[in-house]
C-alpha positions, 0 to 999 in steps of 0.5 A: 494535385489536390487529390495527391496532397489529401491522400498523402496527408491521410497516409501520414496521419494513418501512419503516425496514429498507428505508430502512436497506438502500438506505443501505447499497446507496448506501454500497457503490456509492460504495465500488466506484465509487472502487476501481481495478484496479492493475498494478504496471508496474515497479520500476526502480533504477540498481543493483538489489538483488534482495532490495530488489526483492522486499521493495519489491514485496511491501509494494507489493502489500500497500498496493494490496490495503489501500487497497481496490483490486484488483491484476490485470495484465489487459485489465481494468487501470485504473491502472498503478503504477511505483516509480522509485528514484533512490537506495537506501542501506544503511549500517552505522553500529553494531557488536556486541562481536563487531565485526559490523554491528548497526545499519543505516541505510537511506535511499530517494529515489524517485518513485511514478508512477501512470499510467492505461490510455493511459499518461497520468500521473496522479500523480507523488510523490516520497517520501524515507524514512530508518530504522534497524534495530537488531540483535544483530550475530549473523545477518550479512546477514539483519539487513541484509534486516530493515532493508530491511524496516523501510523497506518498511513505511514505504513502504507507508504512504506508498503507501497515502496516495498511493492514498488521495489518487488517488481 
């Protein structure tokens, strides 16, 4: 009787563990099914700012990778992502006691374009963001870059959301 109970218990254990594993395999296949290989095609501005291009590129890469997709510009690329920036303004709206800019307001108006391998447009979405950064007014142009970084963090979230919709 004990041997029957042991064999029965082992059979149930194997049955349920296999059933659980097949669910995990199916879930991982579904995940892989929706992953794409992206390439950043371009980030275009009418009047390019080097720091803005660098910061936006870095946070766009971060958005692609955190959305579960891959970033690779090769023959394996499925999708191309472009940022068409219509306007970007960085204005100082507040000054410190030493009369240096300490509060920056940053606005961006841009289109996020996603194309397939044949350069056919899959999605075009307009993104408008505004934020401000409050600093100490002691570090000159560095605070202007921090203001751009704050804006890029918002853009990262928006691009992440857009990439989640494309699935």
